[in-house]
C-alpha positions, 0 to 999 in steps of 0.5 A: 179190727177190719183190714181197713182199719189195721191198714190206716193204723199201719200206715200211721205208724210208718209216718210216725216213724219217718218224722216227729208230731207237732208236739215233739216238735215243741218239746224238742225245739224249746229252749230257756231263753234269757234275752227278751224284748220290751214288747208286752205279750198280748193279754190274751196269750197270757190267758191261753197259757194259763189255761194250759197250766190249768189243764195239767194232771194233779195227783188226785185231780187237787189242782194244787195251784195259783197263778199270779201274772205280774206285768208291773214293771215296778212289781218285777223290779222291785223283787228283782232288787230284794233278791239281789240284797238277799243274794249278797249276803247269801254268797258270804254265807253259802258259797265256800269257794268266795272266801272269807274266815274258816268258820264261814267256809266251814258252815258253808260246806255244812249248809250245802250238806245239810240241804243239798237240793237246795243248796247245790254248787250248780246256782253258785255260778249265778249268785254273785252275778245276781248279787252284783246284778249283772245277771238280770232276775228275769231276764229283761221278760215283760211278763212274769208268772208265779206259781204257788202251791197248794200245801195242802195238796194230795201227795207232792204239790211242787211236782203237780205244780212243776208239771202245770209249769211245763205245760205253761212253757211248751203252751208259750213256745208253740206261740212264738213266745220265750220262756225261762224258769226263775227258781231264785225268785225264791229268795223274796217271794217264800219269806219275805212278808212285804212281798207276800202281803203285797201280792196276796201270798197267804195260806194255803198257799206258798211259793213253787216257781216262776217263770220268765215270758216274753218275746225272744231278742235273737236266737237261743244258742244251739241245743245244750247236750242232753245225758243219754241215761241207761233204761231198764227195759223189761219185756216177755220175761226179759230185761235189757238196757237201751239208750 
């Protein structure tokens, strides 16, 4: 490397120490938005968001995803109602805090032990709110992107779909839009034959997740504290813990 090239690199690194890049600013300022304006998102913006998802990395470059855009409010409302109805039944079965007979409570605890990821206690606070209609499934967002996974994908299609989804989330945020991951929509879109048929969800595709997208209504709350995790750092034959 020439002296001029080294000087330019050193100057760049010094600047990098002093301030975040534009990409970092987008990542660090992103928030999950749960209040949206009714105003629809322009079509060209949605297509740009989808393009960001299309360019996500995937195992073997298999690209095991398919995106469905829903802007029909009747469909969004129908999916919401199906999820509400399912949540009402689901709450009685899996939320052992909800009371009921000793058998139901025991069965709920067993199910959460059997499927700790799918029936994690964390969403239980939202479950009765969705069931009662106090928490809107898509938070009033005018556009919903449903992410489907190709079950034939290499390695872990769910992970690849998550990467594609985060690309779309960050692209949307960079345009001034708000987003929120909505996993509860699985209750309507994974096994409900009516909705799968209407939306054309069939083999080899299955539901992976969904994104609510729209113009934020008001300003989201400040940053939720992130836990500092210990990082094992191996270098030059040694190891240290950094945060």
